[in-house]
MILUMRO-875476 format. One record per residue (C-alpha): x, y negated, z negated. Coordinates in steps of 0.02 Angstrom, whole numbers, plus 50000, padded with zeros to 5 digits. Last residue first. Layout:
N
XYZ/...
//
This chain:
960
544236023851082/542386027151108/541446011151144/540006003451050/538955989751127/538955971551073/540765967751109/541955955651024/541995966550868/542735980850970/541885996650911/542806012650869/542006029850883/542496043950764/542126062450787/541626069850620/542666081250509/542506069950358/544366071250321/544806059450463/543746046350376/544966045450232/546466043350347/545596029350439/544996020050284/546446009750218/547336004150376/545646003950461/545045989750349/543155990650343/541505990750435/540776008350440/539246012950542/538466030050516/537156036850636/536116049250539/535696065750623/535936078050479/535436065750343/533676071850297/532416058450251/530976061550374/530316079450364/531036085850201/530786069250113/528986068350172/528676086150114/529436082449943/528296067449923/526786077949978/527226091549854/527406079249711/525646073649749/524926057349818/523086055049774/523446042849633/524486032449755/523006030749874/521826025749734/523066012549675/523306006849856/521456003449889/521505985349829/523095982449930/522275989350087/520725978450066/520965969150229/521145985450324/522835990450398/523235988250582/525115986450560/525225968250616/523655963150523/524085971850361/525835964350368/525105946950389/523935949850243/525315956250129/526475941950172/525105929350136/524765937149967/526605936049920/526735918249987/525215912449891/526045918749733/525635931249595/525375946149710/526735958249658/526485957249471/524675963349484/525355978949573/526525984549435/525345996949351/525006005849515/526846006149561/527316013449392/525916026249405/526576032749571/528446029049588/528846030249403/527766045549367/528556055149510/530306050249459/530026055949280/529256072349338/530656076249461/530566075849649/531376091349722/533236094549695/534056108649791/532876107649938/531996091049909/533076080949922/534776089449916/535216083650093/534966065550042/536106067049892/537436076149993/537416063050131/537596048750007/538996057349912/539946061750070/539846043950133/540426037449964/541916049249963/542386043150137/542396024850084/543096026949909/544766017949937/543846003350016/542715999449870/540936001849927/539635990750010/537915998450038/536586002750164/535356016650205/534116014050347/532666024450412/531876018550573/530136015750643/529666016850826/528436003450884/527345991650784/528805990650664/529085996650486/530915998750444/530926011950307/532236006350184/533706012050082/534796002749959/536436005149868/537245994349735/538785985749665/539806000449727/541076013649672/540526014149489/540316033149497/538836035149377/537936018349386/538406013249562/538536028349677/537466040249573/536136028649502/536026019349666/535846034949773/534586043049657/533456027749650/533296018749484/533826001849553/532646002749699/532416010549869/533656024849887/533076042649857/531546041349746/530926025149823/531076033249996/529986047549937/528716034649881/528676026350051/528566043350136/527066047950028/526286031250075/526366034550261/524496036750282/524316025950438/525166026250607/525256008550677/527006006650610/527636020250725/528286037350678/529506050250745/530866041950641/532426033750712/534046035750617/535146024650513/536696022850407/537536006450362/539146006950261/540125991050225/541885994350166/542655984250024/544285975049992/544295969750175/546005963950234/545705969450414/543945971750484/543955986750601/542255992650658/541996011450644/540566021750716/540256039250649/538856047350746/537626061150698/536206061750822/534466054550844/533816057151022/534036041251121/532456030751143/531146032351279/530136016951322/528486017151227/528695999651154/528305991551320/528085973151279/526735964851382/526475947151442/524725939851433/523705940051595/523675923151681/522315910551649/523135902451499/522065895551358/521825877451313/522235871851136/520555865051079/520515874750916/522325871350867/522355854050786/520545848450767/519935866350758/521135869750615/520535854650516/518715859050549/519025877150492/519895873150328/518545863450235/517155876050272/518395890250243/518795884250067/520485877750012/521755881049874/522845894149954/523125907850081/522965905850269/523235917850414/523165911650594/523245922550750/524015919550920/524295929651080/522705923151165/523115905451106/524795904251195/526595904151136/527305918551241/527395913351423/527315894551404/528715894651275/529815906251377/529545894951528/530105880051424/531645889751372/532055893951553/531825875851607/532905869451464/534275881251523/534945897251446/536595903851514/537635901251356/536335909951249/536315925451358/538215926351368/538365924451179/537135938351138/535725935651016/535465927150850/533925937950825/534765954750830/535965964850938/534475970951038/533845988851057/532075985151000/531445981751177/532135998851228/533376000351372/534955997051269/534716011951156/533596012351003/534766018250866/536466013150935/535825996851011/534985993150844/536505995550732/537985986650811/537395969050773/536885974850600/538615981450558/539535965850616/538365954650517/538595965550364/540475962950372/540295944250408/541465936250536/540355942250678/538885932950600/539945917150591/540335918550777/538485921050812/538085905350711/539395895450809/538575901050971/536905895550897/537595878450855/538225876051032/536525881551098/535705868950981/536745854951057/536415859751237/534545861751206/534455844851121/535365836151263/534265844651392/532655839551304/531575854351254/530095842551222/528985853651116/527125849751134/526045864051071/527005871050923/527815855050860/526235844850887/525215857850797/526365857450646/526265838450633/524365838550642/524315852650516/525355842450393/524235827250421/522695837650374/523505847450232/524095832650128/522945834649978/523125853449988/525015851649972/525795860650117/526745876550160/526755879450347/527405894850437/527755895750623/527915913150695/528675924850822/528165942850812/528735960850835/530555961750781/530605945850679/530535927950735/530655910850657/529965893450631/529795884550465/528695869850418/528835863450239/527695850250168/527955837250031/527065824950145/528465812250148/529745826150174/528775834150316/528595817150399/530455813850384/530925830350465/529765827950613/530355809850634/532155815450634/531775829150760/531035815950874/529165814050896/528045810151044/528475823351175/529055834651036/530725836050945/532015848250882/530945858950765/530175868650911/531975872050963/532145885850834/530695895150914/531565894251084/533185900251006/532265914650922/531455920151085/533035919051189/534195928051069/534405944251166/533895942351348/534515958751419/534285968151256/532405965351253/531815947651236/529995950351188/530595963551065/531455949750966/529735942750925/528185941051034/526385943550974/526215925850906/525925921650723/525345905650640/525575907850452/524805895450330/525195892550146/524085880150052/524475870749892/523535864049741/524085878249626/523125892949551/521645890449667/521775905649781/520695907649936/521175921350059/520825915550236/520985924450404/520785914350564/520675921950738/521075910950888/519565911251004/519635893951083/518345886350966/519235893750816/518725910550748/518235915850572/518705928150437/518575927950247/519575939150131/519255940749945/520755938049832/521595953349756/521215957149574/522095973649544/521105984949428/521475984149243/523035991649167/522966004449026/523886001248865/525686006448837/526076014648670/527516008148564/529156017748574/529646023848400/531156017348306/532516028648236/533426022648080/535026013348122/536486021548208/538146022748118/539556014848213/541016025748261/542756019248228/543726011648373/545536017048385/546576004848488/546796010648666/545745996848741/546745983948644/547285973648792/548735962248749/548285943948766/548805937448938/550605932848969/550925914549005/551785908249162/550905916649308/549315919749210/549065901049186/547405899349275/546135906749156/545495919149282/544485918149443/545845923049564/547025938049562/545755949849641/545305936449767/547015937949848/547595923649957/548335927550128/546775927850236/547285928450418/546735913150513/545275901450537/545295886250422/544555883050250/544815864850203/544755857150029/544805838749982/544565838349793/543965820849761/544645804649685/543295793849602/542075783049700/540885797949697/540475796849511/540165778849461/539735773349637/538475787349654/537625782049492/537575763749547/536805767749716/535535779549639/534965766349515/534975752749648/533845762949763/532415763649638/531895779249544/530135780549471/529615797049552/531285805049510/531155799749328/529415807149316/530095823149391/531525823849265/530375820249116/529205834049172/530615846749189/531145842149012/529515849448949/530405863148848/531355849348757/533035851248670/533895846348832/534945861548879/534125875948787/532385868448770/532245863548953/533095879649006/531805890148915/530315880548983/530875881949164/531385900149141/529655904749081/528785894749217/529665903549358/531455902649418/532325918649362/530745928849341/529195924749241/527525915849260/527625912949447/526405901049532/527115885649445/528655886649557/527645879749702/527255864049603/529125862349573/529465863249760/528185849649794/528995838649662/530705840749743/530055836949918/529155821549854/530745815649766/531795817149923/530495808550031/530245794249908/532105791749887/532355790850076/530915778550091/531665767549955/533265766650055/534875774449995/536395765849920/537535752849999/539265757749940/538995776049898/537945778650055/539285770450162/540705779850079/539885796750112/539605792050294/541405785950313/542125801650232/541185812950352/541695801850499/543535803650456/543355822350427/542595824750600/543965814550684/545325824050592/544555840650641/544555836750826/543025845250897/543215861250999/542175871750880/540975860550781/541675857250608/540675865650470/540395852050339/540155853450152/539845840650014/539915845249830/539515837149664/539895849949529/539055846449363/539535844549181/539025849449005/537405859149024/537565862849208/537105853949370/537495858949548/537315842349639/537075844949825/537705840749998/537565850350161/538185850450339/538135862750484/538645862550668/539765847350652/540465833650765/538855831850863/538845812750859/536955811050846/536185827350787/537495836250682/538635822650614/537475807550606/535725814150572/536295829150473/537495819050365/536235805550323/534915818450282/533375821450390/533245839850343/533555833650167/535025840450069/536525831150140/536625813050085/534815810750032/534925826449926/536575820349854/535705804249802/534245813749727/535385824449620/536445809249575/534935799049520/534325813849415/536005816749328/536495798549298/535645797149129/536565812749072/535505827949028/536185838349173/537955834649118/538975822649223/540035825849379/541535835549440/541965830549617/541995840049782/542295836049966/542355851750070/542775855250252/542385871550342/543355876550497/542365889050601/542765906850655/543195913850484/544495926550428/545225914550300/546625901950288/546575889950141/547005871450140/547125861149982/547225842449949/546895834849778/546445816349779/547285806749638/547185805849448/545685817449451/544245812649338/543705827549234/541935830749172/541915835748988/541975853448922/542215854448734/541495870648669/540175873848537/540305889848439/538795901248450/537965901248280/538495916348179/537185929848163/535465930048087/534755946648035/533535956748142/532015960748035/530845948248120/531165953948298/529865967448334/528505963848208/528765944948200/528695943848391/527085953948394/526325944048252/526725927748344/526125932548518/524275934848485/524035917848404/525245910048527/524275915548680/524585928948812/524135932848993/525565922749065/527155916248985/528145923248838/529765913748815/531135919348695/532545907248654/534025915348568/535565909748471/534715911748301/534255929348355/536075934848346/536955939348508/538485928248499/539805933348371/539155950948332/538935955548516/540535947748579/541525955548437/540825972748469/541135972148655/542895965448632/543295980048517/542605991548650/543895984448769/544075972048911/545835972548985/545335978549158/544075964449170/545465952349126/546595959249262/545215958949392/544865940649360/543215933249302/541455935049373/540935919149284/542385909849364/543735900949265/543715882049263/542095878549169/542835879948994/544385869749037/545925879748986/546925876149143/546355859649217/544765856849318/544425850649494/545615860649604/545505877149510/543605876449503/543505872549688/544775885949735/543845899549641/542215894249722/543035894949894/543635912949888/542175920449985/542335908550133/541845923650240/541245937550124/542395950550047/542655940449887/540815942249845/540815961049869/542485962949782/541775954049628/540235965149627/541415979949646/542335974049491/540675972649402/540195990549445/541915997049392/541785988049223/540035995449207/540746012949221/542196009849102/541086001948969/539836016048978/541216029048959/541996019548814/540346020448723/538976008148674/537526016848585/537896012048405/538225994448466/536475990248523/535215989948382/534725971848345/534685962948511/534635979148611/533165985448510/532305968548508/532265967748698/531625985648705/530255983248575/529735966848657/529545975548826/528555989948751/527435977948656/527075968548818/526575984448911/524695981448901/524885964048974/525695971349129/527545967049130/528675953649201/530485956549152/531915944949119/533605944049032/534665928449020/536475923948985/536935905848959/538075890948993/539285896249130/538145908749212/537535926349176/536045935649246/534795948849197/533505960249277/531825968649268/530975958749407/529475970249399/528755980149254/527375992849289/527516004449138/528616016649236/529716001649278/529915997849093/530146015949039/531516019249169/532366002149169/532916001548987/533866018048989/534266028448834/533256017548716/533346020048527/535176015848492/535316005048646/535466008848832/536576003548976/535615987649017/536545977248887/538165983848961/537865973849119/537645957949016/539275962348928/540185962049095/539445944949129/540035937848963/541715946548989/542175939049156/543685930149081/544415939048931/546245933648936/545855916448865/544275916148764/542545916548842/541285903248789/541185895148962/540655912149029/538975911348945/538155910448775/536525902848713/535545918648746/533985915948852/532555928448849/531115928248972/529625940048958/528335935949093/526625942649047/525395950649167/523505952349181/523365938949319/522665921249324/522655920149133/524105907849110/524565904248929/526295897648886/527175903348728/528905897548672/529815907648541/531325902348437/532335915548346/533125907648192/533055922048068/531575913647980/530575914848142/530295899448250/528655894348333/528225885648496/526675881248596/526565877648782/525725868048922/526605869449092/526125854249198/526545848549372/524915840749433/525345823749360/526905823349467/525825824549623/524795809449569/526395799449542/526955804049719/525405796549798/524595808449924/525325807450098/524605797050238/525535801650396/525895788150525/525735793850704/527435794850789/528355779450848/528475775151033/530275774051086/531015756651115/532205757550967/532905774051029/532465789350928/533905798350845/534465813650939/533605830050902/533755840750748/534495856950688/533915866550537/535075881050498/534265897150556/532975907450466/532775924250551/531145931950499/531475946450385/531895964050438/533745967450464/534635952750385/533395951750242/533655969950200/535515968450226/535675956650078/534995969849960/535425960749798/536105974149682/535625971149502/536545962149365/536305944549421/537725932249416/
//
């Protein structure tokens, strides 16, 4: 579990809507087959996945892996401690994760790790805990590497003198709110139930990493000391330095900063074998969900077991591929389910093999479960085909090639090397796994699945109803009802620890200028503009085909039409079925995604350079020749209605559906309930209407193409002309979105949506700004927003989370659109602090800049820190592609990113304060609260604001 707040609302509000892939009916035997793609050989692709490295070990046992990648002046610092939640003793569940939070609270020589690191340009400064390990990551400019190593060594060797009861209490509250946040989601108690159903009391993987509330309450300073001295010695650590570094340079730095830290005890090994159930375990849970979800789960082998790779591929064939057995049968053909999945979640000593199915509303549950079990049994008995294995392996290899772009982070090259050494004793274990995938034969997968899935399963069902189980009491050891927990010793006297001799911060070297790829432009034969940024770090190409449409093309009266039409592009063309589309992507190692945001609708392709031509041919067929068959439209509409019901079961989903109509009004194109749309609109759509929507908006004169990757323009342009260049234009004038329609004047509103049994309240606050995305020179506003709410070190997050402990995190955002922009503030808070949290947020915003102008440390962090961190932000093709698309939509020059350092240097404290004074004041914020009225009504009454209540079945607010 990661330490920092994941701003889930940000994706909900601004990103392209990614809906569950839905396919068309299986092709009849007489149907003409699609053109055969010619993918590159899988073995050749595996050869391209390579992370060369060197290792050395200090006398105290710390092992360092160094990988050199000079494409950007940054170094990923990745540290894995060989300790996780499986090592926790009874009565102390959740402690490994709680300790991870404490590791960010300062050490004997560092008051706050984030401030100097982010000021030096670090990104992805974070940590996470899981069953087997705890890790800490940051990616820093090369000149800040000594600073990062100093800080990591200070908390490894000089932590306990700075840990206080106050810090423990605050981080305990943060973690408990993290637990509430997870528990508050639909199906949020399932992971507890799975662990309880599969594993006996006392099994190391049975209790959850987040732990139980009671055990978190019992954690003490004595526990902190013991955990640190027992587990956090350098001999239990793998340090990876990846990026602009080499072993000769790294070794003296590591020796300097870590060499004097003494060894500690070796982390004790635990016994944690997979468990075979004596008989199937049946469990049914009621939850506030609209759709019944069925689970079949088994414990499986360790990730180093000979069956691990065959099982992972077998589960992918079963329910991971877009053309999986379960998708084809249950979703597309028989239409018994609206969503299916299957996967092997693999850990050091065991794995969880899990199948899920969301039963289609109105379908007999017993019938759906029967077919689910039959499809699983058939694959287990007969095994997959060679073609299925090839597609699954190609997709996995392509994903690993994509991961090579990032040097650090939670899933980049540093983490890949560290986990290989930690779990398999070999940093190159990833290579062995991919080679094994490429060489698999069906019989190996069949035999592995028979060994593990022929055993009794946990058969879990989550059904609609009132939630009666309490997440606060779940996640612990499992025998709390019969055996008292160890007595908490929080009140026991804890002697002070003498601090070690002070250590000086190392200097941070200057950062070179951002190296952003050069931009080339061209036009296809029919006039479609093409923008190319060539990057050769990996043999892949990312392509974005954008149309000037989006949610705004619907307007409130047709909410959901555009995104449903885009979704249906994946459901079959005049010559290909959805299954054929999915299978071709898998054979090619390509990914084609459709989606919409506020201002545009898009199709994005990620392809191996060697397979670009057939990937483009497939993409063009999907865009230009969709079939919109009546049976496909009917099925996808049913799935969309189920998606809307799921959105209304989510607290953030409820808030976001209410937000835009309140801010923009129901007359403005932006005043929709969001991309999923309105039920009545979706229900009324016909194939003819969707086809008309396609003809109206997906046309060459509304299109542009942006490409980033390993290809030159002279190679790219002929391939694009062959697929999109002869797409005939439309004679009629293009449709128009009127973004100048008047919007309601911003005003203070308190809108409440009742969601019973919610342990947290969701708060979403917003107001329109007198700005549009086409207006330039808004950087001072961006930086003011970073000061108040955008980022871990923002005032709102430090106050509400780090000081008060009422939330897992707060975020704020300027929603950049072509039309009117909006300011958003969002968080989830414990229910009994709902009104207090609103007051705190409003007070913090009102104080900026009047009572509290931007401070020197904040100013340096958001200006110089952003400048120094820019090379980190454009490591991947996708990051560069996103920047170029944003530049195009907002009318920015191609070299905007290159000019940003100069722009930031010109921003003054006075201009940041002026932007805060003009745009970030809270007096006319609309405040949406989703929570349990039994808990929050009396609190809200004390805010002295008129309260409106929204019926969750409606899309427009009503005053009660």
